[in-house]
NUGU-925260 format. One record per atom (N, C-alpha, C): x negated, z, y. Coordinates in steps of 0.2 Angstrom, whole numbers, plus 5000, padded with zeros to 4 digits. Each point is the difference from the previous one (the first is absolute). Last residue first. Example, Ala and Ser with C-alpha at 12.3 -4.5 7.8 and 13.67 -1.06 7.14 Angstrom:
NUGU-925260
493650354989;499650015006;500450035005;499850004972;500450005006;499650005006;
This chain:
NUGU-925260
506149304956;500049974993;499349984998;500950205018;499649944999;500049974993;502050155011;499450004996;499749945000;501750135017;499949934997;499350004996;501950195012;499449994997;500049934996;501750145013;499949935001;499349984998;501050224999;500449964996;499949935001;498950175012;499750004993;500449964996;499549995026;500650014996;499849994993;498750075024;500049974994;500650014996;500150005027;499750044994;500049964994;499749885025;500550024995;499750054994;498849885019;500550065003;500550024995;498449824995;499650065002;500450065003;501149834982;499749995006;499650065002;500749944974;500150035006;499649985006;500149934975;500349965005;500250045006;498850064979;500650035001;500449965006;498049984978;500149995007;500750025001;498250054979;500649995002;500049995008;498450014975;500050005007;500749985002;498950124976;500449955003;499950015008;498850084974;500250005007;500449955002;498950164977;500349935003;500250015007;499150184987;499549965004;500349935002;501150194988;499649964995;499649955004;501450145012;499650054996;499649964995;500649875023;500450044995;499550044995;500149905027;499650004994;500450054995;500549845023;500250054996;499650004993;500149925028;499749994994;500150054995;501249895024;499950054995;499649984994;500549925028;499849994993;500050064996;501449895023;499650054997;499849984993;500849795014;500150075001;499550054996;500849755005;499950024993;500050085000;501449865019;499450044998;499950014992;501249775009;500150075001;499450044998;500449764997;499850025006;500150075002;500549854980;500550035004;499850025007;499049884979;500149975007;500450045005;498350124992;500149925000;500549984995;499350245014;500249974994;500149935001;498250155014;500749985000;500249974993;498050195008;500249944997;500749995001;498750205006;500349965005;500249934998;498950174987;500750025001;500349965005;498249914983;500050035006;500750025002;498549924977;500650015003;499950045007;498849854977;499950025007;500650025004;499549904977;500150085000;499950025007;500049774993;499450034999;500050085000;501949855003;499749994993;499450034999;501050025021;500450034995;499849994993;498949885018;499950075000;500350044995;499649744996;500450045004;499850075000;498149834993;500750014998;500450045005;497849855007;500250074997;500849994998;498349795002;500550045003;500250064997;497549864999;500750004998;500550045004;497449964998;500449975006;500849994998;498050104987;500349944998;500449965006;498850215004;499649944998;500349944998;501350195007;499649985005;499549944998;501850134988;500149935001;499549975005;501050234984;499449975003;500149925001;501650224998;500149934998;499449955003;500250245003;500550004995;500049934997;498550045018;499850044994;500549994995;500449895020;499549974996;499750044994;501850085014;500249944996;499449974996;499750175016;500450034994;500149944995;499049945020;499550044996;500450024994;501249915017;499749954996;499550034995;501150145015;500549974995;499649954996;498850105017;500250044995;500449974994;499749885020;499350014997;500150044993;501849985016;499949944996;499450014996;501350225008;499549955002;499949944995;502350165004;499450004996;499549945003;500750105018;499950014993;500649964996;499450035025;499949944997;499950004992;500650185017;499349994998;499849934997;502350085006;499650025006;499349984999;502049884987;499550054999;499650015007;501749834997;500350065000;499550064999;499349774999;500150025007;500450075001;499149964976;499949955005;500150035007;500950174983;499749934998;499949965006;500050284991;500549945003;499649944998;499450194983;499949985007;500649965003;498750104976;500650025004;499849985007;499349924973;499850025007;500650025004;499049964973;500650015004;499750025007;499349884975;499750025006;500650015005;499549984971;500550015006;499650025006;498849964980;500649964999;500550005006;497350045004;500650044997;500649954999;497749875000;500350065004;500650034997;498549844990;500549975004;500450055004;497449974986;500650045002;500549965005;498149924979;500250005007;500650055002;498450054978;500449945003;500250015007;498750164987;500049944995;500449945003;499750235010;499449955002;500049944995;501750184999;499350034999;499549955001;502449975002;499649974994;499450034999;501750045018;500250034993;499649984995;500449995028;499549994995;500150044994;501149985023;500349974994;499649994994;499350105021;500650034998;500449974994;498049905009;499850074997;500750034998;500249805013;499849994993;499850064996;500650035022;500549984997;499949984992;498250055015;500450064999;500649984996;498649835007;499750034995;500450074998;500749865019;500149974993;499750044994;500850135022;499649944999;500049984993;501550165020;499749994993;499549945000;501050095021;500250054995;499749994993;499949875022;499550054999;500150054994;501549835008;499449964997;499450054999;502650084998;499649985005;499449974997;502050094989;499849934999;499549985006;500950224998;500649955001;499849934999;498550204995;500149985007;500549945001;499450034975;499850055006;500149965006;501349974976;499549975004;499950045007;500850074975;500350005007;499549985005;500049954973;499650025006;500549995006;500250014971;500349995007;499550035005;499350014978;500649954999;500349985007;497350084995;500750025001;500549954999;497250104999;500549954998;500750025001;498050135005;500449975005;500449944998;498450124985;500550055004;500449985005;498649924978;500349965006;500550045004;497949984979;500450055004;500349965006;499049924974;500049995007;500550065003;498350014978;500749995002;500049995007;497950064989;500349934998;500749985003;498450205000;500249975006;500249934999;499150194986;500750005001;500249965006;497850024990;500150055004;500750015002;499349834985;499850064997;500150065005;500549775006;500550034996;499850074997;498549885014;500550025004;500650044995;498149904990;499850065003;500650035005;500249794989;500050054995;499950075004;501349805012;499350014998;500050074996;501949895011;500050014993;499250014998;501850055022;499349984998;499950014993;502050005021;499950004993;499249974999;500750105024;500149954996;499850014993;500850165020;499549994996;500149954995;500850095026;500249974994;499449984996;500450215019;499749934998;500349984993;500550175020;500449984994;499749944997;499050085020;500250074996;500449994994;499349815014;499450044998;500250064996;501749875009;499749964995;499450044997;501150095018;500450014994;499749964994;499049995022;499950064997;500450014994;500349805012;499350004997;499950074997;502149975011;499949974993;499350004998;500450085022;500350054995;499949974993;499349875018;499650064999;500250044995;501349815005;499449984996;499650075000;502550055004;499649945002;499450004996;502650134999;499350004999;499749935001;502350115003;499749955004;499350004999;501650074980;500050025007;499849945005;500249994975;499449995004;500050035007;500950044973;500449995007;499450015005;500249934972;499650035006;500349985006;500850034972;500149975007;499550035005;500449964971;499750045006;500249965006;500850054972;500049955006;499750045006;499850024971;500350035006;499949945005;499950054971;500049965006;500250045006;499050134978;500649965002;499849975007;498250034981;500250035006;500649975002;499050014975;500149965005;500350045006;498350104982;500749995001;500149965006;497850074992;500349944997;500749995001;498850195007;499749955003;500249934998;500650204989;500450005007;499749945004;499050064979;500749974999;500349995007;498050114999;499949934999;500749964999;500050235013;499849984994;499949935000;500650115020;499650064996;499849984993;500549875025;500250004993;499550064997;500849935025;499650064997;500150004992;501149835013;499450015004;499550054998;502049954989;499749945001;499450005004;501450194995;499649984994;499749935001;501550095016;499450035001;499549984994;502049845007;500050064997;499250035001;501149835018;499650004994;500050074997;502049925016;499450035001;499650004993;502049825007;499950074998;499350025000;500049905018;500550034996;500149954994;498450055024;500049974993;500650044997;499049965027;500550034995;500049964994;498450045024;500149964993;500550044996;499349985028;500250044994;500149954994;498850055027;500249944995;500150044993;499850075028;500150024993;500249944996;498749965024;500650004996;499950044993;498549955019;500150074998;500650004995;499349805011;499650014994;500050084998;501249925019;500349974994;499650014994;499250085021;500650044998;500349974994;497449975006;500649975002;500650034997;497750135004;500449964995;500649975003;497550145009;500649975000;500349964994;498050155007;500049935003;500649964998;500550244998;499349995002;499949935003;502050114990;499850035006;499349995002;500949914980;500650005004;499850025007;498649984979;499949965006;500550005006;500150114978;499450035003;499949965007;501649924985;500250065003;499550035004;499449814987;500449995006;500250065003;498950044980;499549975005;500449975007;501250084981;499750065004;499549975005;502049844993;499450034997;499850065004;502649915000;499349995003;499550034996;501349904985;499850005006;500450055005;500549984977;499449975000;499649995006;501950174986;499849975007;499349974999;502050044981;499350015002;499949975007;502050074980;499949985007;499350025002;501649974976;499450025003;499949975007;502350064984;499649955003;499350045003;501950114988;499749954996;499649945003;500950195012;500649974997;499749944996;498150085013;500650035001;500549954997;497250075004;500549974995;500750035002;497749965016;500550044997;500449964995;497550005018;500549974994;500550054998;497749925017;500650045000;500549974995;498149885007;499950044994;500650054999;499449915024;499949964994;499950054994;501150125020;499549955000;500049974993;501950165015;499749984994;499449945002;501550205012;499649955002;499649974995;502350175002;499449974997;499749945003;502050225001;499749955004;499349984997;502550114991;499250015000;499749945003;502550125004;499649944999;499350024999;501750165004;500249974994;499649944999;499650145019;500250054995;500249974993;499549885020;499450024996;500250054995;501249865018;500350014994;499450034995;499549965023;500650045000;500350014993;498149865002;499950075001;500650045001;500349774998;499750034994;499850075001;500849895019;500550014995;499850034993;498449945017;500450065002;500550024995;498949794997;499650064998;500350075002;501049805008;500050004993;499750064997;499849965023;500650044999;500249994992;498049905008;500050075002;500650044998;499849764998;499650044995;500050075001;501149875016;500449994993;499650044995;499049985022;500650054999;500350004994;497449935001;500749975002;500550054999;497449994995;500350025006;500649975002;498650064976;500349955004;500350025006;498350064978;500350035005;500249955005;499749994973;499849975006;500350035006;500450054977;499550055003;499749965006;501949934984;499349984999;499550045003;502350094989;499849975006;499349985000;502350104985;499449975000;499849975006;501850194990;499949955005;499249985000;501950134982;499449995003;500049955005;502050084990;499550054997;499349995003;502749975008;499449964999;499550054998;502250065005;500049974994;499449964999;500650135019;500150044995;499949974993;500849855020;499750065001;500150054994;500549765005;499950034994;499750075000;500649875020;500549994995;500050044994;498250005015;500550045003;500649994995;498149874996;499950074998;500650045003;500149775005;500150014992;499950084999;499649935022;500850004998;500150014993;497849975007;500250075003;500850004998;498949804995;499850054995;500350075003;500049775010;500650024997;499950074996;498249875011;500550025005;500650034997;497849924990;500250075000;500650015005;498949794995;500050034994;500350075000;499649855019;500449964996;500050034992;498750105018;500850015001;500449964995;497550104994;500349955005;500850005000;498250154987;500550025006;500249945004;499550014973;499650005006;500550015006;500850034978;499449974998;499550005005;502050164994;499849965006;499449974999;501850114981;499349985002;500049965006;501550194985;500149955005;499249995002;501150104976;499550005005;500349955005;501350094983;499450024997;499550005006;502750035001;499549955002;499350034999;502750054990;499350025003;499649945001;502549935000;499650054995;499350025004;502449825001;499650055004;499750054995;500849754996;500250064997;499550065003;500349755005;499750014994;500250074997;500649955022;500449954995;499750014993;499050125018;500750024999;500349964995;497949935006;500050064996;500750034999;499849825014;499949984993;499950064996;500450035023;500649974997;499849984992;498350085014;500550064998;500549974997;498549845008;499750044995;500550064997;500649875019;500049964994;499750044994;499950105021;500750004998;500149964994;497950025011;500250064997;500749994997;498049835006;500750005001;500350064996;497749965000;500249985006;500750005002;498450124981;500749975002;500049995007;498250084977;500249975006;500749995001;499750074978;499449985003;500149965006;501250184982;500149965005;499349985003;501150094975;499550005005;500149955005;501750154982;499849945004;499350015003;501850084977;499650025006;499749945004;502350044982;499349985001;499750035006;501850124984;500049965005;499349975001;500750174985;500549954998;500049945006;498150204988;500449985006;500549944998;498350124986;500850014999;500449985006;498549834995;500450064997;499650075002;499949775014;499550044995;500450064998;500449745011;500350064999;499650044995;498949805015;500450014994;500350085000;499349895024;499650024993;500650014995;499749855023;500550044997;499750014993;499049935025;499950004993;500650044997;499749865024;500350064997;499849994992;499349905027;500049994993;500250074997;499649855024;500450054997;500150004993;498649885023;500050024993;500550054999;499649795019;499950074999;500150014992;501049815016;499350025001;499950074998;502249934989;499649965006;499350025000;501550084983;500150045007;499649965005;500850014973;499949945005;500150045007;499050124977;500649995004;499849955006;499250074975;499749985006;500549975004;499950174977;500449965005;499649995006;499650074972;499850005007;500449955004;500450154976;500149945004;499750015007;500250094972;499750015006;500149945005;501450114977;499849945004;499650035006;501350124983;499349994998;499749955004;502450055002;499650075001;499249994999;501449785007;500150054995;499650065001;501149795016;499450044998;500250054995;501249795012;500150044993;499450034998;500849855019;499350004997;500050044994;502249865007;499650065002;499450014997;500849765007;500250054995;499750075002;500149715007;500050065002;500350054995;498849774991;500650025005;499950085002;497749884994;500750014997;500550015005;497749865005;500350075000;500750004996;498649805005;499650054996;500250075000;501149825012;500049984993;499650054996;500050005024;500550044997;500149994993;497749985014;500549964997;500550044997;498550065021;500050014993;500649974997;498349975024;500650014996;499950024993;498450045024;500349954996;500750014996;498350115017;500150034993;500449954996;498249955020;500749994999;500250034993;497950025020;500249984994;500850004999;497949965020;500650044998;500349974993;
């Protein structure tokens, strides 16, 4: 059994309004105990004057609804049920009912599940079929919305083909989403002149939202989105293979399966932080965010101590030297169940804000699991 631990109050600013601008993209990871409830607030895209949203799971529909109402009710680009487990979908039916007529798409993993909660959720989607497009995406599915690029990296088609044959664990059916903002200009990927190849590409930030994906799913992801290391051999450069490609490198990883010991492994976390193209070690993504209860309050013993040590070892290697890891908050490791030190009160929900110039900030809100997020109580990580 693990313990989400503490976050030093000295590393947080005082309470203030989060102050999102029209051009900001924000990911909210809500403090809902054992489960997931994520909201993506997309930038305002002219001529509209309001933002749009992506909802990824909701075990607590009321908390998800309250956040969107506080941010400013507007169209919802998609609602994604990563997989049909109760701790991810229990609140989604209520969300769909509250925003009836305002949800553009519903994304489902395609894993047929025999629970009453899943059945009634799909029945609600079918009831709203005149206004909702029903999509079951697989890896490679992609859209560009409000200046952001959203890519599904799992489940793979190979896993989808196994759903009704020799089987797939329902966690491995999870939809895993990569969000990059601001999106790269087309000229960066499809240059038409030599001059265009020499223009500096604007910076961007990337988040990967892991759902409950486990080893089987991640092995497919690594195979389908391979990292290509830098190679300075002449023949490699002649065929254009000299530059590294790192499709899984990200700035924030929403740790899969609530910090379960089966959700991630060390090599995966290193891959998610690999920005050197093989020229140096990877210390993982700068931010690792998990959603769960903690210790005895968690029905499943999440986050697992093995996973916590794994995350710490990638961010701050000490195994060979036998040293002591830095504090989790110094390593960019944040769990919604963390307590503030020394206050002993909840650190609460997490928001990761990416701005149009690719600068970013992380905020905590101090809410308990049964409290709505108060946007006026945002405390920025210093």
